[in-house]
N, C-alpha and C positions, 0 to 999 in steps of 0.2 A: 317909203317907200316900202313894200313886201321884198324879201329877198326870193328871189327865185331858186325853185326845186332847188336842191345840190344835188339829189338823190335818182330823181328823175331820168330812166333811160333814154327817153326825148329830150331832156333840155338840151339846149343849144350851147347852154355855157360849160366853157373848159373847167370841170369840178370832180371831186371825188364822186364815186359811186356809192351809195348805200343799200348793199343789195345783199346776195343768200351768200356771197363769196366773201362779203367784209371780214367774216371772221377767220378767213382763211390767207391776210394779207398780212404783215408786219415784220418785228424784227426779226433777227436770228434766233431760233426755238431751241439751240442747246440740245444737249444729249438728251433723250427720257431715258426716265429711268424709275423701277420700281420700288427701288432701297439705296442710299448712298450710304455707307460705311463710313464712320467716323474718323477722322486723318490721324485718331490716336488709340495706339491699342493696349494701354493702359490708363493707369490713372494720371502718370507723371507725364510730364512734357519737357523739354529744353527751355530754359528762362527766355532765350533769344526766340523762340518760337511766342511764348506766351505773350512777350512783349509786342511781334511783331502782329499776333491776333488781335491784341486791345487796339489797333488801330495806328499806335506811336508813329511807327517806321517799319523798314521792311528789315528783315533777320540781322543782314548784314550790319546796319545800324545799329542795331540793339547790341549786336557784339561789342562796338565802340562803347557806347554807352553803360555797358555791363562793367569792359575795363577800366573807363573814367572813372568809375566808384558812382556811378549817375541814377541807381537801383539798388534798392533796399529792402531783403525779403524776411516779411515779420519781423522789422524794426532794424533789421542790421544790412549794412553794406554788402552787397555782394560781388565780387569782382573775378571771380573764377571761370571761365567760359566750359560750358556742359553743363553747367549745375542744372540740376530737374527741381521741377516745383508743381505742383498739384493745385488743385481750386480753390484748395482748404486754404491756403497757403496766402497770405497777407503780400501783395505786390506795389512797390513804392515808387513812380517817378514823379519829378517836379514838383514833390509835395501831394500829388492825386494818387489815386488808390485805384488801379487798372483790374479789368476784367479782360480776363482772358481767352474767354470762351470765341468763337469764332463767329463772324455774322454769316445770317443762313438765310434765302430767300428763296422761299418755294413757291410756283404757281398752281392752284388745283382749277379744273373745271367742275366746279361744283354740281352737282343733280339734286333732284327736288327730295325733300324730306329728311332736311339734314338741318337741323338748327346751328346759325354761329354765337357755340359758346364752346368754352373747354369742356365742360362735363354739366349734364341734365340729372336732377333727382328724382326726376319722370319716366326716367327709361327710355328719351329719346334718340333716336339717329341723331349724332353731330358731327361735324365736320372734322373733327380729330378722332374719330373714327376709322376715316381716310387718310390722314396725314401723320397721326400718333408715331409709328414705326419708323418713319421716315429721317428720323438722324437721331443722336442721343443728346440736340440743344432740345432747349423747352421753347418752342416756336410757339406762337399764337396768331390768330388772324388779325387783320387790319379792316378794322371798319367792321360792315356786318352786310350779308342779304337774309334777307328773311327766308323762311322755311321752304315755301314752293317758287324762291326765286333763285332759277340757276345762272351757271359761267363762273367767271372768273374773279378767283378770292386769295389773295396776296398773303403768304405768312413769314414772318420772320422771327427774329430777335432783338432784332435794331432798333431798340427804342426811341434814337431821335429820328430815325424814317418815318418810325408810325406817325410819330407825334407829327410831322409835317405833314404827313398825305392827306391826315384827318383833319387838320386844323384848316377852316374854310378861308382864308388869305391867301392860304397857294392854290385853290382853286385847279383841284386838280382832274384832268377830266376823264369822263366817263362815257360810255356806250351802250344804249340798250335797244333791243328787238323785244316791242312788244305783239302779242295777238289778244285780239280784243275781241267782245261778247256778239260786236256787230260794229257794221263797217262806221269807220270816223270818218264824221262831217267835216268838208273842206270849211266850214266856218269855225269850227273848232281848233283846226290847224293854225287860222289867225290869231284866237283868244288866246293859245297857248303860246305863240312866238311873242305876243304884247304882253305876257305874265298872268298868271293867276294868284286872285287872292286868296289864300289859303286861312287856317286858323289860325297858323304860329308865321303869319308876315307873308308877302308875296313871293311865288315862286318862278324861277325865270329860266327856261333852257336858251341854249345856244343853237339848237338848229333840231329843228322839227319835222318830217316827211314821210310819204308812205315808202312802203318797203320796195323794191321796185320789185317786179313780177310777183307780188305779196298779194294786192288787192287790197282793199282799203280796210278791211280789218288787222291789217300787218303794219307796224308804224315804227319808223327808227326816231331816238330821241339821243340828242348829246345834250350835256349840262354839264356843270359844277358843283351843283350843290351838293353837299353832303347830309343834306334833312332826311329824317326817320322815314323808309318809305315811300321818296317824296314824288318815286313814278306815279305808284298805283296811287296815291293821294291825287295826284294832276287828274290822273284819266276820272277818275270815281269825280272827281268835283266836276267835271262836266258831263257825268251819267252812264259813264261806259265800265264795264269792269276787266281788268284785266285776268284773262285765261291764261298764257305764259308770258313769262318773264324772262329774259334771259342780257345778262351782262356778256358784252361782245367783245368790250375795248376798257384797259385800266391803267393810266399814266403811261402810255405808250404801247401796253404790253395786248397782245391777242390771243385767240385760242388756237392758232395754226399749231397742226400735230399733236393738239391737244382732244383726245375724246373725254365725254363727260363721264366724271367719277374719277379721272388719272390727274395725276399730279406730274411735276417735274420740277430742277432746281433750276435758276435762272442762271445764265452764261454771264462772265464778267461784264461783258458790252452791255447786258439787258440792266445788271445790277448796277452799272452807272449812270447807264440813260436814267433808271428809275431815281435816283439821286439827284440828277440834275433837274428832274421835272419836279419834287417835292422842295425844289430850293427856288421855284419861279415864282414871282410875287406880281 
């Protein structure tokens, strides 16, 4: 049985709308910022803070680990409270080397004509041109959006989170607003719902519907696939050109209060929600 339209304004079933206000819904937006200063004013920081930033425990608990002689700095046990270290020092606890760099989570509303890469030898604009001065930590984009696709792009220095969000088994949800070169045929809605056989295998969507009040050239699509250019390729397979493509939802994050080309740091609630989303199977 074909699922009733989840996004139509006149549908009788109680459901979530998919309309032009969709990108204005979502979790707490957090504090907007053009720039966030690092917590550290110098290269040195207290050892308990370094341990806490590594994710092992709180600063207070780190003090206990230090006083109990469970922490080594450059191969030597350090028990002195207030010891300061730098990122060049080797800090060990439980037989493992710790990374004391704080975890950063940043959300960009990507504009067109920016490629998702750390740098470009051809002089093209990259997303790092927009967020490169946001913090002292070295952040990188999670996944990719092609040059002409706009919308939500996450940046972090959290390698474990990045691996989970980009791994197919975690099925991270994404929602796109596509504007086509011509009206989308009803029969193609059904074909897309049933799955399309592309050159690299069958592609499935969770939901595909016309955008409410947008006409049949505007289509909303929800999916979990992380395949390269998957949305554009699905429409191209059916004979349509995607004129505009905007990612309006990613792993529970929306574009609320985030204009095109601007970025902000996630708040603690959003970061926690993101970690929960990356662990669902």
